C-alpha positions in Angstrom: 69.2 37.6 43.3 69.1 35.4 40.2 66.0 35.2 38.0 65.4 31.6 39.1 65.3 32.8 42.8 63.1 35.7 41.9 60.7 33.2 40.2 60.5 31.2 43.3 60.0 34.1 45.6 57.3 35.6 43.4 55.4 32.1 43.1 55.7 31.7 46.9 54.1 35.2 47.6 51.5 34.6 45.0 50.6 31.2 46.7 50.3 33.0 50.0 47.6 35.3 48.4 49.7 38.3 47.8 48.4 40.6 44.9 50.7 41.6 42.2 51.1 44.9 43.7 52.2 43.6 47.1 54.7 41.3 45.4 56.1 44.3 43.6 56.5 46.0 47.0 58.0 43.0 48.8 60.4 42.3 46.1 61.2 45.9 45.1 60.5 45.1 41.5 58.3 46.9 38.9 54.8 45.5 37.9 56.1 44.5 34.4 58.8 42.4 36.0 56.5 40.7 38.5 54.0 40.0 35.9 56.8 38.5 33.7 58.0 36.3 36.4 54.5 35.1 37.2 53.8 34.4 33.5 57.2 32.6 33.1 56.5 30.3 36.2 53.2 29.4 34.6 54.5 28.5 31.1 57.7 26.5 30.2 57.4 28.0 26.7 57.5 31.6 27.9 60.1 33.1 25.4 59.6 36.8 26.0 62.8 38.5 27.4 62.7 39.9 30.9 61.7 43.6 31.2 64.5 46.0 32.1 64.5 46.4 35.8 66.8 46.9 38.8 66.3 44.5 41.8 66.7 46.4 44.9 67.5 45.0 48.4 68.3 47.3 51.4 68.1 44.6 54.1 71.6 45.7 55.4 69.9 49.0 56.5 66.5 47.4 57.4 67.8 45.0 60.1 69.2 47.8 62.3 67.2 50.6 63.9 70.5 52.6 64.2 71.0 52.3 60.5 67.3 53.2 59.7 67.8 56.3 62.0 71.0 57.4 60.0 69.1 57.1 56.7 66.1 59.0 58.1 68.5 61.8 59.1 69.8 62.0 55.6 66.4 62.0 54.2 65.3 64.7 56.7 68.2 66.9 55.5 67.1 66.5 51.9 63.5 67.4 52.8 64.6 70.5 54.6 66.7 71.5 51.5 63.6 71.0 49.2 61.5 73.0 51.5 63.9 76.0 51.4 64.5 75.7 47.6 60.8 75.2 46.7 59.3 77.3 49.6 56.5 74.9 50.6 54.9 74.5 53.9 55.6 71.3 55.9 53.2 69.8 58.4 53.3 66.1 58.1 55.3 63.1 57.1 53.1 60.1 55.8 54.8 56.8 55.3 53.5 54.3 52.9 52.9 50.7 54.1 55.0 48.7 54.7 58.5 49.9 54.0 58.0 53.7 54.1 56.5 53.6 57.6 59.8 53.1 59.7 61.6 55.9 57.7 58.7 58.3 58.0 58.2 57.7 61.7 61.8 58.7 62.4 61.7 61.6 59.9 58.6 63.0 61.6 60.4 62.8 65.0 63.6 64.5 63.6 61.6 67.3 61.9 59.0 67.7 64.7 56.1 67.0 62.3 52.9 65.1 62.5 53.1 61.4 61.4 50.6 59.5 59.3 50.5 56.0 57.8 48.8 55.4 54.3 47.8 51.9 53.6 47.8 51.3 49.9 45.1 49.4 48.0 45.9 45.6 47.6 44.4 45.7 44.2 40.8 45.2 43.0 38.1 45.7 45.7 40.4 47.3 48.3 40.8 51.0 48.7 43.7 53.2 49.9 43.1 54.5 53.4 44.8 56.3 56.3 45.5 54.4 59.4 43.1 56.2 62.0 45.5 56.0 64.9 47.8 58.6 63.3 47.5 62.2 62.1 44.9 63.2 59.5 45.7 64.8 56.1 43.2 67.6 55.8 44.8 71.1 55.4 48.3 69.7 55.8 51.4 70.0 53.6 52.5 66.4 53.3 55.8 64.7 52.5 55.1 61.2 51.3 57.9 58.7 52.2 58.5 55.2 50.8 61.5 53.1 50.2 61.6 52.5 46.5 59.9 54.1 43.4 59.7 51.7 40.4 57.0 52.6 38.1 55.6 55.3 40.3 52.2 53.7 40.6 52.3 53.5 44.3 53.4 57.1 44.7 50.7 58.3 42.3 48.1 56.5 44.3 49.3 58.1 47.5 49.4 61.6 45.9 45.9 61.2 44.7 44.8 59.9 48.1 46.3 62.8 50.0 44.6 65.4 47.6 41.2 63.5 48.0 41.5 63.8 51.7 42.2 67.5 51.6 45.9 67.5 52.0 48.6 69.1 49.9 51.3 66.7 48.8 54.5 68.8 48.6 57.2 66.1 48.0 57.8 62.3 47.6 60.9 61.3 49.4 62.4 57.8 48.8 65.5 55.8 49.4 65.8 54.7 45.8 64.2 56.0 42.5 64.3 53.6 39.6 62.7 56.1 37.3 64.3 58.8 35.0 61.9 61.5 36.1 62.2 63.9 39.1 58.5 64.3 39.5 55.3 62.2 39.9 52.0 63.8 38.9 53.8 67.3 39.1 55.0 66.5 42.8 58.8 66.8 43.1 60.4 63.4 43.8 63.7 63.1 45.6 65.8 60.0 46.4 69.0 59.3 48.1 70.0 56.9 45.1 68.9 56.7 41.6 69.1 53.2 40.0 68.1 52.8 36.4 69.0 50.2 33.7 71.3 51.5 30.9 69.9 50.9 27.5 71.8 51.2 24.1 
């Protein structure tokens, strides 16, 4: 997707009332990139260069339940490998809205674990919460599942929330990691793919 198309999409989402965080999640871009796009669309004289980022799209997977199932099977295998290597308990898979939920639902079925859905804050005045129709977090070893980690802010929020609710976050499992680090707030981070910009 070109910068011009990203500009149009970010502006469109903003006009529909999406917060910066929601635009980041929808477009799979870092907060710095979304803020740059929104500032650029607001000013013709915006001369600052675009932040280093990687645009991620996984629609080819997302349009097919069979493909989501196949990816969830690979993620489940990685989770079991981490469980064996790190010797942690495993009681629950918590999907982050929106894109982590389909993967987490299937992973919980494959591994025979409880399923939960964490709804992240939309920004100021809105708090992270757990969807009440699903399993609770208290006294459970929890794998947090999402599609993409960019800055890590979303995963950090989920980790803090799991701890606040009396759970023990043991792993963050994602499809794509755009960070150099293999941990977030001292919790292991595993991804099927790492995508990072190369800098001189």
